[in-house]
C-alpha positions as CSV (number, residue, x, y, z in Angstrom):
1,M,110.0,86.1,53.9
2,S,113.4,85.7,56.0
3,E,115.0,88.6,54.6
4,E,111.8,90.9,56.0
5,F,111.8,88.7,59.4
6,E,115.9,89.5,59.9
7,E,115.0,93.2,59.4
8,N,112.1,93.4,61.3
9,I,114.5,91.7,64.0
10,T,117.1,94.1,63.4
11,S,114.7,97.6,63.4
12,L,113.6,95.8,66.9
13,F,117.0,95.2,68.2
14,Q,117.8,98.7,67.4
15,K,115.0,100.6,69.0
16,L,115.2,98.3,72.0
17,L,118.7,99.1,72.5
18,P,118.7,102.2,74.1
19,L,116.8,100.7,76.8
20,M,118.5,97.7,77.0
21,S,121.8,99.2,77.2
22,S,120.6,101.4,80.3
23,L,119.4,98.3,82.0
24,F,122.9,96.7,81.4
25,L,124.6,99.5,82.9
26,L,122.1,99.6,86.3
27,F,123.0,96.4,86.9
28,L,126.6,96.8,86.1
29,S,126.4,99.7,88.7
30,Y,124.7,97.4,91.4
31,V,127.2,95.0,91.3
32,P,128.6,94.7,95.3
33,M,132.2,96.0,95.7
34,D,133.9,95.6,98.6
35,L,134.9,99.0,99.1
36,G,133.6,99.3,103.4
37,F,131.8,102.8,103.5
38,L,132.0,103.5,99.6
39,N,129.3,100.6,99.3
40,N,126.6,103.2,99.6
41,I,128.2,105.7,97.1
42,R,127.9,104.6,93.8
43,P,126.8,107.0,90.7
44,V,122.8,107.3,89.8
45,V,123.2,105.5,86.2
46,G,119.9,105.8,85.5
47,L,119.5,109.5,85.3
48,V,123.1,110.0,82.8
49,C,121.0,107.3,80.6
50,V,117.7,109.0,80.6
51,Y,119.3,112.4,80.3
52,Y,121.6,111.2,77.5
53,W,119.2,109.1,76.0
54,M,116.2,112.1,75.8
55,L,118.8,114.4,74.5
56,H,120.4,112.2,71.7
57,R,118.0,109.5,70.5
58,P,113.9,110.7,72.2
59,D,112.4,108.8,69.4
60,L,113.4,105.5,70.5
61,F,113.5,106.2,74.3
62,N,110.0,107.3,75.4
63,L,108.3,107.8,78.4
64,W,107.8,103.5,78.8
65,S,111.9,103.4,78.5
66,V,111.9,105.9,81.3
67,Y,109.3,104.4,83.2
68,V,110.7,100.4,82.9
69,L,114.2,102.0,84.0
70,G,113.0,103.7,87.2
71,M,111.2,100.4,88.0
72,V,113.8,98.1,87.7
73,D,116.0,100.6,89.7
74,D,113.5,100.7,92.3
75,I,113.2,96.8,92.2
76,I,116.7,96.1,92.6
77,S,117.6,99.3,95.1
78,S,116.9,99.3,98.4
79,S,115.3,102.8,98.3
80,P,111.6,103.2,99.2
81,F,109.5,101.6,95.8
82,G,108.3,104.7,93.7
83,S,111.3,106.8,94.7
84,N,113.5,106.1,91.3
85,I,110.4,106.4,89.2
86,F,109.9,109.3,90.3
87,A,113.3,111.1,89.7
88,V,113.5,109.4,86.4
89,L,110.3,110.6,85.4
90,L,111.0,114.2,87.0
91,L,114.1,114.3,84.8
92,Y,112.5,113.1,81.9
93,I,109.7,115.9,82.0
94,L,112.7,118.7,82.7
95,I,114.6,117.4,79.7
96,N,111.5,118.0,77.3
97,N,111.2,121.5,78.4
98,T,114.8,122.1,78.7
99,S,116.2,119.8,75.7
100,K,116.4,122.7,73.1
101,F,118.7,124.6,75.3
102,F,121.2,121.2,75.4
103,N,120.7,119.5,72.1
104,A,123.2,120.0,69.6
105,K,125.5,121.7,71.8
106,P,129.2,120.9,72.6
107,F,129.8,118.2,75.3
108,V,130.8,120.4,78.2
109,V,127.3,122.4,77.7
110,T,125.6,119.3,78.3
111,W,127.4,118.1,81.0
112,Y,126.6,121.4,82.7
113,G,123.2,120.4,82.2
114,F,123.3,117.1,83.4
115,C,124.7,119.2,86.7
116,L,122.2,121.6,87.2
117,L,119.2,119.1,86.1
118,G,120.4,116.4,88.4
119,L,120.8,117.8,91.3
120,V,117.1,119.3,91.2
121,V,116.2,115.9,90.8
122,L,118.4,114.0,93.3
123,L,117.4,116.9,95.9
124,A,113.5,116.1,94.9
125,R,114.0,112.2,95.1
126,W,115.9,113.1,98.6
127,L,112.6,115.3,99.7
128,L,110.5,112.6,98.8
129,V,112.4,110.0,100.4
130,S,112.3,112.4,103.5
131,V,108.4,112.7,103.5
132,Y,108.2,108.8,103.2
133,Y,110.4,108.6,106.6
134,S,108.8,111.7,108.7
135,Q,112.6,113.0,108.8
136,F,115.0,114.5,107.0
137,L,117.6,112.2,106.0
138,P,121.3,113.4,106.0
139,L,122.7,114.7,102.7
140,T,126.1,114.0,103.1
141,V,124.9,110.2,101.0
142,I,123.3,112.2,98.4
143,M,125.8,114.9,97.7
144,F,128.3,112.4,97.4
145,S,126.3,110.2,95.1
146,Y,125.5,113.1,93.2
147,L,129.4,113.9,92.9
148,V,130.3,110.4,91.8
149,T,127.6,110.7,89.2
150,I,129.0,114.2,87.9
151,A,132.3,112.5,87.8
152,A,131.2,109.1,85.9
153,Y,128.8,111.2,83.5
154,P,131.6,111.7,80.8
155,L,132.6,107.5,80.8
156,I,129.0,106.9,81.2
157,S,128.1,108.7,78.2
158,L,130.8,107.9,76.0
159,I,129.6,104.3,76.5
160,L,126.1,105.2,75.5
161,A,127.4,107.7,72.3
162,F,129.8,104.2,71.0
163,I,126.4,102.4,71.3
164,Q,124.7,105.1,69.5
165,A,127.4,105.0,67.0
166,K,128.0,101.8,66.0
167,L,125.1,99.8,67.0
168,I,121.9,102.3,66.2
169,Q,121.5,103.0,62.2
170,D,118.8,105.7,61.1
171,E,116.1,104.2,59.0
172,E,116.3,106.1,56.0
């Protein structure tokens, strides 16, 4: 009985690991740093995590995980509630339709795919938030945040690849 319980706990841990690692990286990205004007420019870690896990382990990172990640991002950010949920759900839909083009490709191809899909998602989110405030918001902060996200993508995906390789085992 004890051995079966340990196997169940291990299996549950491995199924929740993509979501938990994404939440950890999301919380880490919101740690305040005293950098002056750069405090509002941070990588959009939630998009990177959704993109990575949906390409590499869509069996463990489903629609509920995407929604939870977006909701937590909405709760801890200062953006209007629902805008981050909208962004990650839009990315989820885009990846479901385009994953066959990016799956099992070299890293550079997946990075370019993220550059394209991330730009579409961030511009759609910018438009949604602009409608919320009834005025077009400046694109400079969004574009700098996009560039920081593109630059941080290799590091974040390397961390997630390490988690996938070392901690998640396929069930046989």
